[in-house]
N, C-alpha and C positions, 0 to 999 in steps of 0.2 A: 484477797478475801472473797468470801462467797456472796455476801449481800451487803447492802448499805441501806440504812434508814435515814431519810432526810425529813426535817420537820419545818416547813415554812409556816410562820404565823404572821398575821396582818391585822391592820385596822384601817378604817376608812375615815376621811376627813369630814364627811357630812355628819349631820346629827342623827338621822334615821339609820337603823341597822340594815343597810343595803347589802344584799348578797352579790358578790362578784364572781365571775367565771374565769378560772385560770387554766392555763395549759403549762404543763411541766414536761420538759424533754431532757433526757439524759443520753449521752453517747460516749463511746470510747473508740479510739482509733487503734485497731489491732492489725498488725502486718499479715498479709495474705488472707484477710477476711473482709467481707463486705460490711460497710457501716450499718446496713440493715440488720445484721446479726446482733449488734450491740446497742442499737437505738431503741429507746422506749419512750412512748408519749402517753401522758395521762391528761384527762380533762376532768376538773372538779370545781365545785362551787364552794366558796369560802366566805363566811360572814365575819364581821368585826370581832376580834378577839379569839377567833377559832384557830386551832392548831391542826394542821393536816399532816398525817404520817403516811409515807409511802415506802415500801420495801422493794428493792430491785436487785437483780443479779449483776455482779460486776466481775471483771477480769483482774487477776493478780498483776501487780506491778505495771499497771497502765493508768494513764491520766484519765480521770473521770470529769466530764464537763456536764454541769447542771444548769439548765436555763429555765427560769420561772418568769412567765409573762402573763399579762392580762389579755383575755381574748378580745378581739376587735369588736365583737357584738355585745360586750359588756361595758358600757361607757362609764365614765367617772374616774376619779383619781384614787388609787389605793397605795398605801405604803406597806411594804413587807418589813416587819420588824427585824427578823433574823431568819437565817436558814442554818439548821444544825444537822450535821451528817455524822452518823455513827456506823462504823464498820464492824462486821461480825460474821459469824457463819463458820461452817465446818468444811473440811476438805477430805478427799479420799486419796490415800497413797497406795498404789499397787503397780506392779510391773505391767499388768495388762488387765483390761476389763473384758477380754475375749475369753470365752470358755470353750475348750476343745470339744470335738465331736465325741459323743459317748460319755462325757463326764456326768457324774451323778450329783456333783456339787461344785461350787466355784472355788477358786483359790482364795487366799486370805486377802481381804480388803481392810486396810487400817483407816479408821476415821480419826482425823486429827483436827484439833482446834489450834490454828496457826497464829492466833493473836498473841502479841507480845505480853509477857506477864506483867509488865509495868503499864499496860494500857489503862486508860481512865475513861469511863468506869470499868472496873474488872468484872464484867458481866459474863456468866456462863452461857453457853449455847445449848438449846434443846436439840436432842438427837431423835429423829424419827425416820429410820431408813426404810425405803420402799423401792422395789424393783418391778417394773412393768415391761413386758414385751408386747409391742404393738404391730410390728410388721414382719413379713417374711421377705428375705432378699434372696434372689437367684441370679447367678451370673450367666450371661449369654455370650457365647463365642460367635463371631461373625461367620455366616455361611458363605458369603461372597464379598469380594472387595473389587472396586473399580476405580482406577486413578486415570483421570483424563484432563486434557487441556480445554479450557473454556473458549468460547468464540470471541469474535472481535469486540463485541459489546462489553465484555468483562475484561478490560485491560487497564492497568494502572498507568500513571504518567511515565514518560520515557519508554513507552511501549513494553512495559513489563507484563509478562504472561501470568495469569492466575490459573491454578490447577484446582481440581475438585476431587476429593476422595469420597466415594459412596460406599457405605457399609450396610449390609443387609443381615438381619437377625430373624429367626423364626421362633415362635413360642406358642403355647396353648394355655388356656385357663380352665382349671377344673371346676371353678365356680365363679359366679359373678362377684366382682370385687373392685375396689378402688386401687389404682396402681399409678406409679410414677417411675419414669426412666431416669437413671442417673449414670453419667459417664465419669468414672473416677479420674480426677485431675483436670477435668474440663468443666463440668457442671458447677455453677456458682462462681466461676472466675471469668472476669471480663477484662478489666484494665491490667490485672496482674498477669494475664496469660499471654504467651507469645503468639497464640492463635486468635487473640481478641475475641474470646467467648467460646462457649461449648458448642457442639454441633447442633444444627437445626435438624429436628427429626420428626417423622410422621409415622403413625401406626395405621395399618390397613387390616381389614378382615380377609377371609379366604376368597372373597369375590373382588378384591382390590379396591373395595370401597374405603374411603378415608374416614377414620374414626376420630382422630384428633391430632393436633400438632403441638410442638413445644420447642423451646430454645434452651439457652444455658441456665435459665431459671425455671425449671419445669414445675408444674403443679399437678396434683393428683386428679385423675380422671377415672370415671367409672366405665368398665368394660364388661360386656356380657360373657357368660360362660361359652366356650367354644374352642375349636381347633383352627390351626392355619393362620394365626395372626402373624403379620409381617411388620417388622420395625426397620425403617430405612433412615439412615443418618447421613448428612452431608457436611463435610468440613472443607473449607477453602483456604488456600494460602499460595503465595508465589514461590515458596521454597518446597520443592518436591521431597527433600530429605526429611522435613518435618512430617509430611504426610506418609512417607514410607514407614516411619516409626510407629504410626497409628494404625497400621493395617490389621494388627491383632488386638485392637482396642476392644475390651469387654464392655458390655452394657449391663448394668445392674437393674434388675426388675424388682421394684420395691412394692409389695402387695400388702394392703391393709388387711389385718386379721379380722375375722368376723366378730370376735370378742377378744379383748385384751387378756393376756396371761400374766397373772401376778405370781411372784416368787416369794416363798417364805424366807425370812431372815433368821439367822441363828448366831449365837456368840461363840460357838465351837464348831470345828470342822466335822467332828463325829456326829454332832447334832444335825448338821446339814446333810451329811451322807446317809445316815440311818433314820432320820426323822425323829430323833430323840427330843423330848420336851425338856426345856430348861426354863429357868425362872424368867429369862428375858423374852421368851416367846409366848408365855402364857399369861402374863399380866402386864400392867401398865408400867412396870419398872424398866421395860425396854425403851420407853420414851425418856431416856436418861439425859443428864446434863454433862457437858464436858467443859471444864475450866480451861483457860488459856494454857497451851502447852501439853494438854492431856491427850492420850491416844487410846483407842479401843479397837479390838478386832471385830470383823464382820464377815459372815459367810452367807451365801444364798443357796438354797436347794435347787435341784433340777426341776424343770416344768413337769407338771403332772402328765402322765402318758395320754390321758384323754384330751388334754388341752392342745396338744400338738396337731396342727392341721393334717388331715389324712393325705393330702396331696403333696406334703413336704417330703423331699427325698434327701438322701445323703449328699452333702455338699451345700445344701441350702443353709441359711442362717436366720435365726429369730433375733430381731434387733428391737431395742427399746431404750429405756433410760433408767437411771438410778438417782434418787434424791435422798439426801441425808438430813437436811435441816427440817425442823418442824415448822409448818406454816399454817395459817388459818385457812379453812375451807372457803375458797373463792368461787366454787362452781366450775363448770367446764370439765372437759375430759383430760386424760393424761397428756402432759406436754403443752397444755394451753396456758398454764400459769408460769410466767417468766420472772417471778419474784425470787426464785431460788435457782441455784445452779443445778443443771442436769448433766450427768455423766453418761456417755453412750455405753450401752451394754450389748454384747453380741454373744449369742448362744448357738454354736454350730450344731446342726442336725446330724446325728450319727446314723449308722446303718439301721435298717428296719429291725424293730424290736420283736422278739419272740412273744407270741400271745401267751397269756397266763394259761398254763396247763396244756399249751399247744403241743408240747413235746412229751408229755407224760400222761396222757389220758389212758384209761383202761383199754380202749379199742386199739391204741397204738402199742401198748405194752404186751398185748396178747401174743404177737408174733413179730420179732425184731427183724427177721429176714425180709418180709415185704416192705418194712419201713426203709431198709437199706436200698432195696430195689427202687422204691419210690424216689429216694434221693437221687439215684443215678438217672432215672428217667426224667426227673425234673431238671437236672443239669443239662441233659441232652435237649430238652424242650427249650430251655433258656438259650442255648446255643443256636438252635434253629430260629428262634424269634429274632435274635441279633442278626443272623444272616438275612432273614427276610426283611428286616428293617433297613438293612444296607443294600437290599435288592441284589444280593449275590446268589442268583438262582442256581448257577452251576454247582457251586459248593454246597448249597442247600440240598440239592437233589442227592449228592453223594452222602452227606450226613444223614439224610432222611432214610435212605436205603439201609444204612447200617442200623439206625435206631429201630425202624419198623421190623427189621429182621429179627431183632431180639424180642420184641413184643408186638406181634402183628395186630392184635385186637385192642391196643391201647388207644382209647378214643382221642385224647389230646394230640397224639401223633397224626391221626387221620384228620382232625380238625385243622391243624396248622398246614397240612398239605392242601386242603381245600382253600385255605386263605392264600397260600402261595399261588395256586392256579388262578384265583380271582385277581390277585395283584398283577400277575403277568398278562392277564387278559385285558387290562386297562390300556396297555400300549399296543395291543394287537387288534387291528380292525376286523379280523376274521378269526376269532378264538374258537377253540374246540369246545363247543357247547356240551356235547355229549360227555366228554371227559369230566367237565366240571359238575354236571348233573350226577354222574356216577359217583364222584367223590363225595358229593353232598348226601346221596343216598347211603353211602357206606357209613357215614357218621350217624345218620338217623337210625339205620338198622342196628348198629352196635349199642345204642342207648335203649335201655329197657324202660319203656313208658309206664309199665305196670309198677316197677320199683319206685319210679318217681311219684306216681299217684298214691301208692300205699305209704310212702315215707314223708312226702312233702306236705300233704294237705291235712292229715290228722294233727290235733294239738299235741305238741311234744313237751314232755316233762323236762323243764330247763335244768333240773338237778341231776338228771340221768345223762352222764357224759357220752355214753354210747349212742343214745337217741339223738343228742345234739350233733354228734359227729356224723351220724347217718343222714341227718337232715341237711347238713352243710354239703355233703357229697351229692345228695339228690338235687339240691339247688344248683350246684356246679354243673351237673349233667343237664338240667333244664336249660341253663344258659347256653351250653354248647349246642343243644338241640335247636334252640331258637336261632342261634347264629348260623347254623348249617342251613336251616330253612330260609333264613333271610338272604343268604348268599345265593341259594337256589332261585329265589324270586327275582333277585337282581339280574342274574344272567338271562333268565327267561324273559324278563321285561326288555332287556337290551336287545335280545334276539327278535322279539315281536316288533319292537320299534323299527328295527332295520329291515324287516321284511316288507316287500312291496305287495300291492293288491293282486298282481298276477302270479305271485309265488304259489308254491304247492299248498293247496287248501287243506289237505289232510295233515300236513306238517304243522301248519298254523293252528289247526284245531287241537292237535296233540299238545302243542306248547301252551295253548290257552287252558286246556284241562290240567296240565301240570301246574300252571300258575294257580288255578283255583284250588286244587287239592293241597298244595303246599301252604297256601294262605290259610285255609281252614284248619290245617294241623298247627300252624303257628298260633292262630287265635285260640286253639284249644288249650295251649300251655301258657298263654298270656291273656288272661281274662280281661284285664283293663288295658285295652289297646291304646286308649287316649293318653295314658300315662307313660307310654314307652318312648323309645328313642325316635329321633327324627326320621330314621330310615324306615321304621315300621309305619309311622304316620304317612310317609311318602307312598309306601306300598298299599296302605289302606285306601288312599286317595286314588291310586292307579286302578285298584280293583273296582272302586265305585264308578270310575269313568268307563271302564269296560262293560259294566252292567247298566250304563246309561243313567246312573244316579249322580248327576253332576253336582247338585247342591250338597249332597252328602260328602262328595269328594272335597269341595271347598271347605266344609266344616272340619274335615280331617286335617287339612292343611293349615287351619287357623292357628294351631299351636306352633307352627314353624315361622310365623311372622317375626321378624327381628333382624338384628345385625348380621347374623350368620346364615341367613336363608340361602340355600344353595341354588345353583343355576338350574338343576333338575327340578327343584321345587317351583321356581319362578316360571319355567317353561310349562310344567304341568298345570300350574294355576292359570296360565294364559290359555291353554287348550280347554280347560273347563269353562272359563269365561266365554270363549268363543262358542262352545257348545250350548251355553245358555243364551247366546245372542246378546250378551252384555258388551256391546262394542264400545260404548263410551268408557267403560272401566278398562277395556283392553287398550284404548288410546292413552288413557292416563298412565297405565302400567308401562307402556312403551316409552313414554316421555321420561319416566324415571329410570329407565333401563341403563342409560349412560352413567347415572350416578350410582346405581346399585351394582352394576357390573361393567366398570370401565375396562377398556381394552389394555390400558397400560397405566403405570403409576404416574401421577402428575409431578411436575416440576423437575424431578431428577430420578 
């Protein structure tokens, strides 16, 4: 059954109507599940002659144990007249509550009242179906695995050796959110598991600073938006064959959505697919009753396009729960009320959806041939991005020569080449600075700043599709221009930092002038410098330092304080503090350096 109502009633042996404090606990033993999953505890005050009603969720075909006791802090003798238990509720019959990627509606769910027809009393159950998606789940594959034998300290009796498997995962967060790490088959299992519990794991930021730790019973923690997070998990056992089987263990990243996504319910599949109104979705008749043995169909529509997180990609899942029984409003958010049974619901995120009108605007319908060329160039650009991500520079150069030969003035091709040069320069202590500067200048020269200014800044008629399309193109060019200038500033800054005092003065002066000119041009197209990325804030602080405005440099770095503060930011902050002669703050920062930027990961 879905739920059970129990009614304890009592009276006290004294003459005065004294209120007693009771504790009521229910539990069911279910195989392969922790008792905490089925244990419920209530605290309530009961007066003489009072009847207390509690509704709880129970498991089918499992023994239910109910314990009613008087709280130790409520003295006196109380006699409980009787405890009456009534079983009821609805159930869902379906082959699966998982909805495939790209589906616009769910499969059929049958709501069933499984109570026997000869049950007494023959009370119908109220039906009030609701589906809520609360989390986004993303599967992470291990980027590295290490299996090693532990030292002499970690040995079992009879000199049995213990081995440790260390799994490393990398991930990023597009926005600040609460998340929890789940390891399928291990998390939530302790005594039933051959490994005696799930892996102990730790999460670090890009500077190897420890963010939080968890074990086989993980809890949700809040992490700031950022890149370069590292998850490290350790599993120990004396049998290496067990650990070998777990080398490809996936970690599930469970991220709390900023706002819950509610799904509309329908009584027909066509209604769910096409959003057709029917009598059960537009009035209170959907809160229907089901008598014992009765069955009704149920369908859920797809989530609204705007409700899906922008950072969700194909392969992710939106997960939540489905409730069928009607319950009183007890407050709290979705999933907090355990008085009714909740069925897990999973909605697979499909491929990226085409924007409304994105393929049929007048500007795109004027000439179909450029649209075809655009698709070809975009495919080549995606291939180049993949090669750059995998750092396959040799194959990248071959593909780039072919692509740029077909369209030499295509700005995205020039921009990704600049990105490739900068990426290769990270591992080169003596990069070709002039080549990078020339590549950046090539991007800047090909972008018409007059077109950006004339298209981007006037107010655009939102109903004119051609103006909207032109504005989007101008915004895209503005971003590419800003990225090119930013990469130019980074390589010049790196070169100036590496130069010594006795180096060529004219060359240093030339680089400083290049830095100043590039920064002014970047500021021209990004008026609100404080609201931009961390890289721009870092360059702003560097410019203020070179102009001996050290306090202004600290102000520019103020927005970068946090968990993902980079080493460059901390080093620049230290230089600014020394220039201001704030040595007491510098000493404080140095003491925290081991925590903010440890040299290695702790424990394992």
